[in-house]
N, C-alpha and C positions, 0 to 999 in steps of 0.2 A: 549812461542811463541804461538800465536793464529793462528790456521789454519782457513782460510775462504774458503768456497766452491764457485766456480765460477758458473756463470750463466748456463753454459752448463751442469755441474755436477748436479745442482739443477734441471734443466729441465729433465735430464735422470732419476733422482730419482723420480720426479713427474710422469713421463711416466710409469716407472716401477711399482710404487704404483698403479696407475690407471689400469694397466693391471692385477696386482695381485688381487685387489678389484673386478674388473669385473669378473675375473675367479672364485673366491671364490663364489660370488653372483650367477653366472650362474650355477656352479657346484652344489651349494646347492639347487637351484630351479629346475633344469632339470637333474641332475645326471651327472657324469663325462662323461659318454658315450653319453649323449644327447646334448653335447656342441661341437661346432667346434672352431677352431682357429679364423676363419672368424667372428663368433659371438662375441668372446671375443674382438677381434680387433675393431669391430663396437661398442660394449658397452664401450670400453675405448676411443673411438673416435681417433683411430690411424689406419694406413694402415697395412695390413698384413705383408708388407716388414718391417715396423717399429717394429711390435711385434717380428718377427724373429731376427731382429737386437739386440733386447734387450734380447730375450730369445731363442737362437738357438736350445736348446734342446727340443723344442716342449711344448705341453700344460701341461705335467707333471711338468715341471720346473717353470710354471708361478706363483705358489704360494710359492715357496721356495726361500731362499736366495742362495748364491753360494755354501753353505755347509762348508766353510772353518772354520766357527766359532765353529762347533761341536767339532772337534778334539782339536782345540786350547783351548776351554773352559774346556775340561776335562784334557788337559795337564796342564793348569794353576792351576786347583784344585789339582793336584798332587804335583806340584812344590810349591804352596802356602799353603798346608795343615799345621795345627798346629804341633809343634814338637811332635813326638811320635804317631801321628795318622797314622795308617796303610794305605797304598796306597788304597786298595779297599774300605776302609771306606770313604776316601775322594771322591772317584768316586761315591759311592753310594749317598752321600750328594749332590754332584753336579747334578747328574741325577734327583734326587728327586725334584730338585728345578725348573724344567722346562718340556717342551715338553708334552707328554702324561700323565706325573706324577704330573704336577702342579694342585693343586685343586683350586686355587684362580685366575683362568685366567679371564680376562674381557670377556664379551659375544662374541666380534668379533674374539678373539683368540680361545675361546672355540669352536666357530663354525668352524674355520680352522682346529683346532685340530681333531675335530669329523669327518670332511670331509676326512682328511688324513687317519685316522685310519679306516674308513669305506669304502674306495675306494682302491681296490687292486693295481691299477696302480700308484696311489699316495704314498701308503705304500711302494711299490717296489722302487720308485724313492727316497723317503726318506731314505730307507736302504742304497741305493748307496751313498747318501751324508754322512751318518753316517760311513760307512766302509771306505770312502775316508780319515777319520781322523786317520786311523790306524798308519801310520808313525809317526805323531806327538805324538800321545798318547804313542806308544811303546818307543819312544825316551825319553819322560819324565819319564815313569815308569822305564826304564833301568837307567837313570841318578840318579833318586831318590833312587833306590834299589841297586845300584852298580852292576847291572847284565848286561850281554851282550845284546845289543839291538836286536841282531839277534836270541837270544836264544829263544827256544820254550815256556818257561814259560812267558816271557814278551810278546811275540807275541800272545800267547793264551789269556792271561789276557786282552790285549787291544782289541782283536777280540771279546771275549765274552762280554766285557762290551759294545762295540759298537753294538752288536746284541740285547742287552737288549730292546731298544725302540721297535723293530720289534716284539720280542717275547712277551713282556709284554704289549705293548701299546694297543693291541686289547682285552685284558682281561677284564672281568666285573669290576675288581678293579685293574687297572694298577699299582698303587703304592704298593699294597700288593704283586703283582706278581714280581714286581722289587725287593722288599725286599726279597722274597723267593729265587731268583736267587742269590742276593748277600750273603744270608745265606749259599748257597752252595759254593760260590766262596771264601769267606774270609778265611775259615778254611785251604783252600789249598794253600794260598799265604804265603810264607815264612817270610815276614817282615812287 
């Protein structure tokens, strides 16, 4: 079955992209604190009301998706890992492929990543989005390891993994820092 996107959804996506592109450009040119939501709305050729209709969380949220994909992507990596692969190794592999750890990002995504990593308010918002994925990730870890989803080991592994982008993302070598964290986590995981 082929899903088609209606005109209204396409228009919303175009407006959202225009807002995100304007925000990234203005933040990069003037610094995060030097840009107002009014300037972003003007640069995207929308009203302030339209901006807040698309992004009610304020200017921090302008350059991010809704965050739902983060926990889901990690949970999928746990569920779809090769037979015999330990859960932490699947999570390591998944994280290494994106975000601040990806080395082969196109220039526009590298610019966005660098902006997030170097802007405290954007890093804090990013962390909030990552942590929101804890229930989905903990459920997948519990299901795949046969452990209680409310157990401390499951919840701790999920939380620690979701904190890695914040902890390692701003390091001079984010990928090496991520691997160092997983080197600590993997031996402590029972399966």
